[in-house]
VEXBA-632847 format. One record per residue (C-alpha): x, y, z; residue in three letters. Coordinates in steps of 0.001 Angstrom, whole numbers, padded with zeros to 6 digits, always signed. Each point is the difference from the previous one (the first is absolute). Layout:
! residues N
XYZala...
This chain:
! residues 272
-004075+007799+014067unk-002736+002610+001026unk-000654+000870+003606unk-003677-000732+000930unk+000159+001846+003442unk+002322+001924+001960unk+002571-002206+001751unk+003747+000074+000856unk+002384-001441-002833unk+001285-002972+002028unk-003685-001133+000560unk-000810+000196-003729unk+003019-001823-001322unk-000674-002692+002450unk-003071-000789-001638unk+001908-001602-002892unk+003315-000710+001428unk+001634-001629+003158unk+001819+001888+002611unk+003238-000774-001473unk-000792+001212-003502unk-001392+002995+001381unk+003038+001052+002141unk+002026-000670-003400unk-001972+001925-002116unk+000360+003155+002102unk+003645-000831+000756unk+000837-000264-003712unk-002068+003055-000605unk-002373-001951-002539unk-003251+001712+001054unk-001420+002814-001920unk-003141+002047+001111unk-001419+002020-002750unk+003117-000167-001946unk+002247+000995+002933unk+002349-002483+001813unk-000842-000339+003611unk+001556-002123+002519unk-001533+001067+003463unk-002060-002901+001224unk-002434+002399+001767unk-000674+002247-003131unk-003863+000520+000242unk-001599-000754-003326unk-003371+001554-000953unk-002808-001586-002021unk+000908+000113-003907unk+003856+000029+000822unk+001773-002215-002749unk+002636-002383+001565unk+002458-001496-002461unk+002820-002402+000666unk+003021+000402-002616unk+003742-000555+000257unk+001869+003250+000343unk+002309+000525-003338unk-001607-002658-001765unk-002539+001207-002543unk-000264-003413-001568unk-001910-001011+002899unk-003360+001414+000391unk-001821-002214+002662unk-003822+000394-000449unk-000844-002397+002844unk+001757-002377+002516unk-001440-002345+002720unk+001255-003282+001310unk-000940-001893-003129unk+000450+002360-002833unk+002170+002777-001509unk-001581+001807-002957unk+002077+002702-002054unk-000339+002125-002836unk+002664-001357-002318unk+001701+002508-002486unk+000450-000536-003494unk+003089-001672-001042unk+000342-002158+003008unk-000278-003801-000248unk-002260-001518+002615unk+002464-002882+000530unk+002842-001391-001640unk-000089-003292-001962unk+003673-000725+001072unk+001650+001392-003184unk-000268+003761+001104unk+002605+001507+002560unk-002043+003228+000392unk-002210+000813+003150unk-003535-000802-000194unk-003230+000970+001899unk+000265-003134+001851unk+003569+000786+000911unk-001037+003787+001286unk-003004-001778+001887unk+002191-002634+001474unk+002649+002589+000991unk-002666+002175+001904unk-001277-002680+001927unk+003016-001430+001159unk+000874+003411+001282unk-002728-000625+002298unk+000459-003672+000570unk+003041-001790-001259unk-001672-003341-000039unk-003166+001252-002061unk-000614-001622-003337unk-001867+001298-003013unk-002017-001849-002599unk-001178+001293-003384unk-003588-000964-000957unk-000290+001786-003485unk+002016+002232-002305unk+000028+002820-002240unk+001913+000399-002973unk+003109+001963+000481unk-001026+003277-001992unk-003591-000277+001861unk-000289+001907+002971unk-002704-000100+002732unk-001415-002246+002788unk+002257-002897+001103unk-000658-002428+002847unk+002354-002290+001991unk-000816-002247+002736unk+001742-000298+003433unk-000440-003428+000654unk-000234-003196-002187unk-003400-001402+001130unk-001951+003270-001123unk+002137-000117-003076unk-001150-003625-000733unk-003335+000461+000700unk-000282+003207-002221unk+001698-001894-002947unk-002272-002909+000250unk-003000+002063-000877unk+001355+003185-001297unk-002650+000387-002634unk-002963-000096+002602unk+001902+002044+002601unk+001022+002750-001972unk-003307+001851-001201unk+001620+003293-001149unk+002750+000275-002656unk-000136+003528-001379unk+002440+001913-002683unk+000518+003188-001550unk+001156-000228-003550unk+001321+002398-002357unk-000592-001329-003526unk+000889+001319-003443unk-002609+001515-002074unk-003818+000654+000533unk-003667-000999-000931unk-000310-002707+002378unk-003552-000822+001100unk-000812+001760+003454unk+000510-003407+001561unk+000250-003437-000870unk+001208-003623+000648unk+002755-002021-001437unk-000081-003680-000276unk+002921-002050-001302unk+001870-003354+000692unk+003830+001082+000593unk+003012-002135-000332unk+003793+000241+000257unk+002819-000803-002312unk+003204-001410+000818unk+001344+003696-000271unk-002274+001011+002840unk-002359+001957-002604unk-003649-000218+000970unk-002436-000233-002760unk-003633-000490-001186unk-000815-003681-000312unk-002760-002450+000190unk-001773-001821+002702unk+001821-003199-000463unk+003538+001861+000418unk-000944+002865+001895unk-001207+001398+003342unk-003121+002209+000126unk+000647+003526+000732unk-002702+002693+000974unk+000350+003667-000165unk-002515+002710+000639unk+001132+003561-000867unk-001567+003560+000041unk+001118+002900-001573unk+000923+002919+002148unk+001606+002772-002102unk+000716+000321-003752unk+003118+001933-001076unk+001353+000997-003401unk+001814-003197-000390unk-000522-002222+002929unk-002873-001332+002126unk-000228-000601+003860unk-001963-003081+001278unk-000851-001246+003077unk+000357-003930+000077unk-001386-002689+002089unk+000937-003681-000280unk-002061-003125+000418unk+003122-001897-000633unk+003783+000478+000864unk+001906-001440-002911unk+003436+001126-000925unk+000217+003122-002304unk-003874-000323-000227unk-000715+003878-000244unk+003074+000691-002341unk-000946-002955-002390unk-003837+000469-000177unk+000387+003979-000345unk+002308-000722-002936unk-002201-002383-001562unk-002412+002760-000439unk+002564+002335-001483unk+000211+002169+003205unk+003386-001077+001358unk+001094+001560+003528unk+002452+002835-000731unk+003508-000959+000354unk-000671-003600-000489unk+002082-000865-002804unk-000083-003684+000603unk-003733+000039-000711unk+000086+002526-002969unk+000065+003209+001581unk+001804+002891-002560unk-000015+002749+002602unk+001199+000660+003597unk-001234+003386+000940unk+000354-000555+003789unk+003494-001623-000260unk-001406-003098+001778unk-002608-002807-000349unk-003584+001525+000193unk-001169-002326+002572unk-000677+000304+003477unk-001687-002246+002532unk-002105+002396+001742unk-002396-002357+001955unk+000269-003175+001917unk-002486-001834+002278unk-000232-003315+001736unk-001285-001672+002818unk+002039-001469+002911unk-000083-003835-000537unk+000041-000479+003884unk-001892+002923+001359unk-002217+000637-003043unk+000246+003732+000359unk+000306+001999-003204unk+002842+002167-000791unk+000103+002656-002817unk+003020+001875-001112unk+000010+002924-002568unk+002862+002287-001310unk-000355+003121-002239unk+000388-000288-003758unk+003573+001657-001008unk-000758+003543-000948unk+001873-000405-003233unk-002641-002521-001118unk-002323+002908-000546unk+001783+001807-002518unk+000991+003650+000023unk
């Protein structure tokens, strides 16, 4: 959160949190100003200072934004968004819930969308059920920005293009290109950002949010995402899936205010 005018830290935090939450954030040393931990309530912030809320000693939870309705994090690659009941490992949902209960033991958290385990980037949770239900009811109308960075195998793609396919899912949870009768329409726009020796970095924007949409459609044009063995990749130079959700924007279903969150593309996506 960037500071727009000079003010005390407690006053700045009070713009987004209630008094009890502010006290807990400072008490548990979870407030950082320009990368340095600050716990003094009267610390004087200057214009353009960067204030971050993050749980000390927990690198898995990078909080991008938080208010009375939402928590937005930058999920690392390799972390499940939420368990389906079979996994016993900790998930993004678990870490967010743990963080919120430290401030208020009765605080609940609700997931509204997911990222694949190996996909990193912007992931949002709701703090109350009513807002969650409103979001899910008109998700495709409310969410106006879904941006990704994708590192794919090969080069030679047009500078920009649009992929339109109908996607279906097999009993083994493999998504595949289908037809209008069996599948759901998936629309993906891409733009070439950088061409390297054996890979191409793309910026992706979605009109639809189908499961594995980007992975399947890029594989279908013979440019699978690096590290995506499930959908045909044969290389893994960055030792992870080359997909990062770098931009997310939506309109609050109650206040109609626009929110937009962006994170930097992982450095390894740009090659050496």
